[in-house]
N, C-alpha and C positions, 0 to 999 in steps of 0.2 A: 505493500500499499502506501503511496506517495502522499506524504503530509504536504498541505498548501498553507499559504498567509491566511489567518481569519482573524475574527475579534469576537471577544466575549462581552456581551452585555449583561450585567447582573444589577438585579434591582432587590434592594433592603427595605421592606415595609413592615407593618405590624400585620396580623391576622387580620383583625378589625378595619383596616383600612378601607376606603370605598371610592370608586370611581363611578358616580351617577349613583343608581340603585344597587349596583353589584358589588362584591367582594372585589378590591383592587386586582386580587393574583388572578382570579376568574376572568375579569375584564381584560386583563394583559395578555392571557394565555389563546384567549379567543381572538383579540388583535392579531397576535403573532400568525396564529394559523390562519386568520382570513386574508393577511399580507403574504402568505405564502413563504414564511420561515421553515427552515427543514425540521426544526423541533424545538422545544421548549420543555423546562422542567422546572417542577417549584418544590422547593425544600422546606419542611417546617421544623423549624429550631425547638432544641429542648429547654434551652435557656437563653437570654440575653436581654439587651436594654438598647433604647436607641436614645432620640435628642430630648426627651424627658427624663432621663438616667432613672428609670424604674426599672427594675428587674423583674421580668417575666418569665415563669418557670413551669414546667409540669411535677414540681415537687408536690406531693401530697398535701404537705403542710402549708404551701405558699399557693394553691393551683390557682392558676391564672387562664383563661380562655383567649387571651390576646398575646399568643405567642409569634415570635420572630418567623418571617416569612423570607425565605430567598428565592428569585426567580431568575434562572439562567436560558440565555439565548445564545446560540453560536452561529456565525455566518461569516460572508465576506465581509470587509472594512466597508467596503461602498454600502454595503446593505445595512449594517449595523448603524454606520454613521449618518445615513439617509433617514433613521428614525428616533436617534438617540434625543434629539431637541423635543421631540412629540413625547417622549416617554417621562423626561424631566419634567415637562408640563402637566403632566398627567399626575404625576406622584407627588402629592401635597405633603406630607411628612414621610420621608425616607431618603435613602442614597441609591443614586445610580451611577455605575462606574462602568469602564470600558478597560477591555486588555487586552491587548494583542496575543493572538495563541497561533500555535500549529494545529492544523485539523486533518481528520482523514475519515472520510467516507465510505463506508459500505453501505451499498444499496440492496 
């Protein structure tokens, strides 16, 4: 398999974050699918904190329903660069990052 240049778009948000009437992570996954990105993965964190510095955890004694969520999308630099500003505008409280990656696709 030959690796090619690509870019990772990663979005850090709270599970409770919303875009319109939908949970933000669902809205973003559907948006990436509609735009033809090859794949998207949502990871639900076990513990974390964000801009409010409140720790959210799955610990039974400090149970939180607002866990951290990470959304990953990898594609060409051109495709990711073309959508990153829109994602930044949609994500009200969170962090949007990009990172150069090497990618290999098996279809």
